[in-house]
C-alpha positions as CSV (number, residue, x, y, z in Angstrom):
1,M,22.2,12.6,4.8
2,F,19.4,10.1,5.9
3,S,22.3,7.8,7.1
4,K,24.1,10.3,9.5
5,I,20.9,11.3,11.0
6,R,19.1,8.1,11.3
7,P,20.7,6.9,14.6
8,F,18.9,10.0,16.2
9,I,15.7,9.5,14.5
10,F,15.7,6.0,15.8
11,K,16.1,7.1,19.3
12,L,12.7,8.8,18.9
13,D,9.4,7.1,19.2
14,P,8.4,5.6,16.0
15,E,5.1,7.4,16.0
16,L,6.7,10.7,16.9
17,A,9.3,10.2,13.9
18,H,6.8,9.9,11.4
19,D,4.8,12.8,12.5
20,L,8.2,14.8,12.1
21,A,8.7,13.3,8.5
22,I,5.3,14.6,7.5
23,K,6.2,17.9,8.9
24,A,9.4,17.9,7.0
25,L,7.7,17.0,3.8
26,K,5.1,19.9,4.3
27,T,7.9,22.2,4.9
28,N,9.9,21.2,2.2
29,L,12.7,20.5,4.5
30,I,13.4,17.0,2.7
31,V,15.3,18.1,-0.5
32,H,13.7,16.4,-3.6
33,D,15.6,14.4,-6.1
34,K,15.7,16.3,-9.3
35,K,17.8,13.8,-11.3
36,K,16.4,13.2,-14.6
37,K,14.9,9.8,-15.0
38,E,14.8,7.7,-18.3
39,L,11.6,6.9,-19.8
40,A,12.0,3.0,-19.5
41,F,10.0,2.6,-16.5
42,R,6.9,4.6,-17.8
43,T,3.8,2.3,-17.6
44,Q,0.1,2.5,-17.5
45,L,-1.8,2.1,-14.3
46,F,-6.0,1.9,-14.5
47,G,-5.3,3.2,-18.0
48,K,-3.5,6.3,-17.1
49,E,0.4,6.9,-17.7
50,I,2.5,7.0,-14.7
51,P,6.5,7.6,-14.6
52,N,7.3,4.5,-12.9
53,P,5.5,1.4,-11.3
54,I,7.0,2.4,-7.6
55,G,4.3,3.7,-5.3
56,I,4.0,4.6,-1.7
57,A,1.5,2.3,0.2
58,A,-1.3,3.5,2.6
59,G,-0.3,3.9,6.2
60,F,2.3,6.7,5.4
61,D,-0.1,9.6,4.3
62,K,-3.1,8.6,6.5
63,N,-4.8,11.8,6.2
64,A,-3.7,13.1,2.5
65,E,-1.5,15.7,3.8
66,V,1.9,15.3,2.0
67,Y,0.8,13.4,-1.6
68,N,2.6,16.1,-3.5
69,P,5.7,16.2,-1.8
70,L,5.7,12.4,-2.0
71,F,5.3,12.5,-5.8
72,K,8.3,15.2,-5.9
73,L,10.4,12.3,-4.2
74,G,9.9,10.1,-7.1
75,F,6.9,8.0,-6.3
76,G,5.0,6.9,-9.7
77,F,1.6,6.7,-7.8
78,V,0.6,7.6,-4.3
79,E,-2.2,6.0,-1.8
80,V,-3.4,7.9,1.0
81,G,-5.4,6.5,4.0
82,T,-6.8,4.2,5.4
83,V,-9.5,6.7,5.5
84,T,-12.5,5.9,7.6
85,P,-15.9,7.9,7.5
86,L,-15.7,9.5,10.9
87,S,-12.4,10.6,12.7
88,Q,-11.0,8.2,15.1
89,Y,-8.0,8.0,17.4
90,G,-7.1,4.5,16.8
91,N,-5.6,1.9,19.3
92,P,-4.1,2.9,22.7
93,K,-0.3,4.3,22.4
94,P,2.5,2.7,22.1
95,R,1.2,1.1,18.8
96,V,4.1,1.3,16.5
97,F,7.5,-0.6,17.1
98,R,10.7,-0.8,15.5
99,L,12.4,-4.1,15.1
100,E,15.7,-2.7,13.8
101,E,17.7,-6.1,13.6
102,D,14.9,-7.4,11.4
103,N,14.4,-4.1,9.2
104,A,10.9,-4.6,10.2
105,L,7.9,-2.7,11.9
106,I,4.8,-3.7,14.0
107,N,2.0,-1.7,14.1
108,R,-1.4,-1.9,15.7
109,L,-2.5,1.6,14.8
110,G,-6.0,0.8,14.1
111,F,-7.0,3.1,11.1
112,N,-6.1,6.3,13.3
113,N,-7.2,9.1,10.9
114,N,-9.1,12.7,10.5
115,G,-11.9,11.1,8.8
116,A,-13.4,11.3,5.2
117,D,-14.7,14.7,5.1
118,D,-11.1,16.1,6.2
119,A,-9.3,14.0,3.5
120,R,-11.7,15.1,0.8
121,S,-11.2,18.6,1.6
122,R,-7.4,18.6,1.6
123,I,-7.6,16.6,-2.0
124,T,-10.0,19.1,-3.7
125,K,-8.0,22.1,-2.3
126,K,-4.6,20.8,-3.5
127,K,-4.7,19.2,-7.0
128,P,-2.5,15.8,-7.2
129,L,0.7,16.1,-9.1
130,G,0.3,12.6,-10.1
131,M,-2.0,9.4,-9.8
132,L,-3.6,9.5,-6.2
133,G,-5.2,6.4,-4.6
134,V,-7.6,6.5,-1.5
135,N,-7.6,3.4,0.9
136,I,-10.8,3.0,2.7
137,G,-12.0,1.2,5.5
138,P,-14.6,1.1,8.1
139,N,-14.8,2.8,11.6
140,W,-13.7,0.5,14.4
141,N,-17.1,0.7,16.3
142,S,-19.0,0.6,13.1
143,E,-22.1,-1.5,13.3
144,N,-22.5,-1.7,9.5
145,K,-18.8,-2.1,7.8
146,I,-20.3,-2.3,4.2
147,E,-22.0,1.0,4.7
148,D,-18.9,2.7,5.7
149,Y,-17.2,1.3,2.6
150,L,-20.1,3.0,0.4
151,N,-20.1,6.1,2.4
152,C,-16.2,6.4,1.6
153,L,-16.9,5.5,-1.8
154,R,-19.1,8.5,-2.2
155,K,-16.9,11.0,-0.9
156,F,-14.0,9.9,-3.1
157,H,-15.2,8.5,-6.4
158,D,-15.0,11.8,-8.2
159,I,-11.6,13.1,-6.8
160,A,-9.4,10.0,-6.6
161,D,-7.9,8.0,-9.4
162,Y,-8.7,4.8,-7.7
163,I,-10.2,3.6,-4.6
164,T,-8.7,0.6,-2.5
165,I,-11.0,-1.5,-0.4
166,N,-9.1,-2.4,2.6
167,I,-10.3,-5.8,4.1
168,S,-6.9,-6.7,5.3
169,S,-5.7,-4.8,8.4
170,P,-5.2,-7.1,11.4
171,N,-6.0,-4.3,13.7
172,T,-9.9,-3.6,13.4
173,E,-11.7,-6.3,14.9
174,N,-13.2,-8.8,12.4
175,L,-12.1,-6.9,9.2
176,R,-10.7,-10.0,8.0
177,D,-14.1,-11.7,7.8
178,F,-14.4,-10.1,4.4
179,H,-12.0,-12.6,3.1
180,N,-14.8,-15.4,3.5
181,N,-16.6,-16.1,0.4
182,E,-20.1,-15.0,1.1
183,E,-18.9,-11.7,3.0
184,L,-16.6,-10.5,0.1
185,K,-19.4,-11.4,-2.5
186,N,-21.7,-9.3,-0.5
187,L,-19.3,-6.4,-0.1
188,L,-18.4,-6.4,-3.6
189,E,-21.9,-6.8,-4.6
190,N,-22.8,-3.5,-2.7
191,I,-19.7,-1.7,-4.2
192,H,-20.7,-2.6,-7.8
193,N,-24.4,-1.4,-7.1
194,E,-23.3,1.9,-5.3
195,R,-20.9,2.7,-8.5
196,E,-23.6,2.1,-10.9
197,K,-25.8,4.7,-8.6
198,L,-23.1,7.2,-8.7
199,K,-22.4,6.7,-12.6
200,S,-18.8,6.2,-11.6
201,N,-16.0,4.5,-13.6
202,I,-13.5,4.9,-10.5
203,P,-11.0,1.9,-10.8
204,I,-11.4,-0.5,-7.5
205,A,-8.8,-2.3,-6.0
206,I,-9.1,-4.7,-3.1
207,K,-6.2,-5.3,-0.4
208,I,-5.5,-8.7,0.5
209,S,-4.1,-10.3,3.8
210,P,-0.9,-12.3,3.5
211,D,-2.4,-14.9,6.3
212,I,-4.5,-16.9,3.9
213,N,-4.2,-20.4,2.5
214,Q,-4.2,-21.7,-1.1
215,K,-8.0,-22.5,-0.6
216,K,-8.7,-19.2,0.0
217,V,-6.8,-17.7,-2.4
218,E,-8.5,-19.7,-5.1
219,E,-12.0,-18.5,-3.8
220,I,-10.9,-14.8,-3.6
221,C,-9.7,-14.9,-7.2
222,R,-13.0,-16.5,-8.2
223,T,-15.0,-13.8,-6.7
224,I,-13.1,-10.7,-7.7
225,L,-13.1,-12.1,-11.3
226,N,-16.9,-12.0,-11.2
227,Y,-16.9,-8.1,-10.3
228,D,-15.1,-5.3,-11.9
229,I,-12.0,-5.3,-9.7
230,K,-9.0,-3.5,-11.5
231,A,-6.1,-4.5,-9.1
232,V,-5.4,-7.0,-6.0
233,I,-2.9,-5.1,-3.6
234,I,-0.8,-8.2,-2.1
235,S,-0.4,-7.8,0.9
236,N,-1.0,-6.1,4.1
237,T,0.6,-6.8,7.4
238,T,0.9,-10.3,8.8
239,D,-0.5,-10.7,12.5
240,G,1.8,-14.0,12.5
241,N,5.2,-15.2,11.2
242,R,7.6,-14.2,14.2
243,D,9.7,-17.2,14.0
244,G,13.2,-16.2,13.2
245,L,13.0,-12.5,14.3
246,K,15.7,-11.3,16.4
247,N,14.3,-8.2,18.1
248,Q,12.6,-8.6,21.5
249,K,9.7,-6.7,20.3
250,K,8.6,-9.5,17.9
251,F,5.6,-10.7,20.1
252,Q,4.2,-7.1,20.3
253,K,0.4,-7.7,19.0
254,G,-0.2,-5.9,15.4
255,G,0.8,-6.2,11.9
256,L,4.4,-7.2,11.1
257,S,5.9,-5.2,7.9
258,G,9.0,-5.0,6.2
259,K,11.8,-7.6,5.3
260,P,10.5,-10.4,7.0
261,L,7.1,-10.1,4.8
262,N,8.9,-10.3,1.5
263,E,9.0,-13.8,0.7
264,I,5.5,-14.3,2.3
265,S,4.3,-11.8,-0.1
266,N,6.3,-13.0,-3.1
267,K,4.9,-16.5,-2.9
268,L,1.4,-15.1,-2.4
269,I,1.7,-12.8,-5.5
270,N,2.6,-15.9,-7.7
271,N,-0.2,-17.7,-6.4
272,F,-2.7,-15.1,-7.5
273,Y,-1.0,-14.3,-10.6
274,K,-1.2,-18.2,-11.8
275,I,-4.9,-18.2,-11.1
276,L,-5.8,-14.5,-12.5
277,N,-3.8,-15.1,-15.5
278,N,-3.2,-11.2,-16.3
279,K,-7.0,-10.5,-16.0
280,I,-6.6,-8.1,-13.0
281,D,-3.2,-6.4,-12.3
282,I,-1.4,-7.1,-8.9
283,I,0.3,-4.5,-7.0
284,G,3.1,-6.1,-4.8
285,V,3.8,-4.9,-1.2
286,G,6.0,-6.3,1.3
287,G,9.7,-5.9,1.9
288,V,10.4,-3.6,-0.9
289,D,13.6,-1.7,-0.3
290,S,15.9,-2.3,-3.0
291,G,16.1,-2.7,-6.5
292,E,16.4,-6.7,-6.2
293,T,13.2,-6.9,-4.0
294,A,11.3,-4.9,-6.4
295,Y,12.7,-7.1,-9.1
296,Q,11.5,-10.2,-7.2
297,K,7.9,-9.0,-7.0
298,F,7.9,-8.2,-10.7
299,I,9.1,-11.9,-11.7
300,H,6.7,-13.2,-9.2
301,G,3.6,-11.5,-11.2
302,A,3.3,-8.0,-9.9
303,K,3.1,-5.3,-12.5
304,F,3.5,-2.6,-9.9
305,V,4.9,-2.4,-6.4
306,Q,4.5,-0.3,-3.2
307,L,6.6,0.3,-0.1
308,Y,6.3,1.9,3.2
309,T,8.6,0.4,5.9
310,G,11.5,0.4,3.5
311,M,11.3,4.2,3.5
312,V,11.2,4.0,7.3
313,F,14.8,2.3,7.3
314,Q,16.4,3.9,4.2
315,G,15.0,7.5,4.0
316,P,13.4,9.4,1.3
317,K,15.5,9.0,-1.5
318,I,14.7,5.2,-1.7
319,V,12.9,5.6,-5.1
320,S,15.9,6.9,-6.7
321,K,18.0,3.9,-5.1
322,I,15.3,1.3,-6.4
323,Y,15.2,2.8,-9.7
324,D,19.0,2.9,-10.3
325,E,19.4,-0.7,-8.9
326,L,16.6,-1.9,-10.9
327,N,17.7,-0.3,-14.0
328,N,21.1,-2.1,-13.5
329,I,19.3,-5.4,-13.1
330,L,17.5,-5.1,-16.3
331,E,20.5,-3.9,-18.3
332,T,22.6,-6.8,-16.8
333,N,19.8,-9.5,-17.8
334,N,19.4,-7.6,-21.2
335,V,15.7,-6.8,-20.2
336,K,14.2,-3.8,-22.5
337,K,11.0,-3.1,-20.3
338,L,9.8,-4.0,-17.0
339,S,6.5,-5.6,-18.7
340,D,8.8,-8.4,-20.2
341,I,9.8,-9.8,-16.8
342,V,6.5,-9.9,-15.1
343,G,5.4,-13.5,-13.8
344,K,8.8,-14.7,-15.3
345,I,10.2,-16.4,-12.2
């Protein structure tokens, strides 16, 4: 069905098409896949069992509107946001661009969302059907970004299954400064202290930029190992890496996601995996759109994967597609469970 209507959807502005997808999920216009799944992919994330390691990345459900319909589509876990303390419009439109020839998107949305109070209200009114993460970030004009993170931590620590600290969007000025050693230490120290004040055991993940070198990887690993970080999400969109793209929109300012990010994130995942040595879980993101691309994330060191752009290009049945293709790959290679292949490149 999606393949038939995709040409019409792709004639629409990408942001309008996304809004229509959210409305369709709200009204159950998208038929859920009720096919029974095997138990082979069941796993644990943050100490809780989930049906499979395939999640939806932050950015799709910014305002926590359709997390339960996403669970029904087959996602093993859902991450909403990025949520900021106060509502904000984001950057001026147009701010999302499809690169069809490249199976990619460029966005410069700028954390557009309805704010933390709105997201909290939605989540408290509708109990999540599965593992729900909340991705948090600062308002664009904040004079104290760390306080914004702490504000959001206070809002969600008691209703989310985990919280992701987003320091990696290229669309909020100076946000990636938190990749610098002292800034990162200061942020994580404040997060640690706030959790202690709240007497909260909420698992914390941190989302990393793909645009970092090996020295920075080593610094980040040393720092996060000194704090109670449970997962690192690798990676966010890239504001470079335009060489080789075919679409004429490739020089639009913003973060590039989708197929061109696949190999970049795989290499970064493996770099982190070698240093972290299974002490912190890795969630792999970037170019996941098939069983093979998911498999590559696992063998490079990710225990879990997330996607977003893949669903834009392949539609709402992508989880079932990945599941079936991945299952075939494992059977062909006589692999009994996914954990047996993590880091086995």
